[in-house]
C-alpha positions in Angstrom: -22.8 72.2 -282.4 -25.3 75.1 -282.4 -22.8 77.8 -283.1 -21.6 75.8 -286.1 -25.3 75.6 -287.4 -25.7 79.2 -286.8 -22.3 80.1 -288.5 -23.3 77.8 -291.5 -26.9 79.3 -291.4 -25.4 82.7 -291.8 -23.9 81.3 -295.3 -27.2 80.0 -296.2 -27.2 76.3 -295.2 -30.4 76.1 -293.1 -32.0 73.0 -294.3 -31.1 69.9 -292.2 -31.1 66.9 -294.8 -29.8 63.6 -295.8 -26.4 62.9 -297.7 -28.0 62.0 -300.9 -27.3 64.2 -303.8 -29.8 66.7 -304.7 -29.5 68.9 -308.0 -29.9 72.5 -307.0 -28.5 71.9 -303.4 -25.1 72.5 -302.0 -24.3 70.5 -298.9 -22.1 70.3 -296.0 -21.7 67.7 -293.4 -20.5 68.3 -290.0 -18.5 65.9 -287.9 -18.1 65.7 -284.5 -16.8 63.6 -281.6 -18.4 61.5 -279.0 -19.2 64.8 -277.1 -20.6 66.2 -280.0 -17.8 68.7 -280.4 -17.4 69.7 -283.9 -14.1 68.4 -285.5 -14.8 68.6 -289.3 -16.5 69.6 -292.0 -16.8 68.2 -295.7 -18.5 69.7 -298.6 -20.5 67.8 -301.3 -19.3 68.0 -305.0 -21.7 67.7 -308.0 -20.3 64.2 -308.4 -21.9 63.1 -305.3 -18.3 62.7 -303.6 -17.2 65.2 -300.8 -14.6 67.5 -300.3 -12.2 68.0 -297.4 -9.1 69.9 -296.5 -6.8 68.0 -294.4 -3.9 70.0 -293.2 -2.8 73.1 -295.2 -1.9 71.6 -298.4 -4.0 68.4 -298.9 -7.5 68.3 -300.5 -9.2 65.2 -300.8 -12.3 63.8 -302.4 -13.9 61.0 -300.3 -16.8 59.1 -299.6 -18.7 60.7 -296.7 -17.8 57.8 -294.4 -14.4 57.4 -295.2 -13.2 60.0 -292.4 -15.4 58.6 -289.7 -13.3 57.1 -286.9 -11.3 58.5 -284.2 -9.6 61.4 -285.6 -12.7 63.1 -286.9 -15.6 61.2 -285.2 -18.7 60.9 -287.4 -21.2 63.0 -289.2 -23.7 64.4 -286.9 -25.5 66.6 -289.1 -25.7 67.5 -292.9 -27.1 71.2 -294.0 -28.0 72.3 -297.4 -28.5 75.7 -299.3 -29.8 76.4 -302.7 -27.0 76.7 -305.4 -27.4 80.2 -307.0 
């Protein structure tokens, strides 16, 4: 998980935060399994919904909790950066 935080940090996502919609902030949520191994990431849209890429051709918009379960685990960290 630390490597993912550092990688997103290189993209400007340095602030740990909650899942609420905040004007001027772009947020990503990182999902992980029970061993805290990262499995997926979702990006918050201006509408407050979240965007994910599932497979090579499937892009979806969803509530953050919609992907929690055996396949992706649960959201373990949300990071934010200012929108430029």
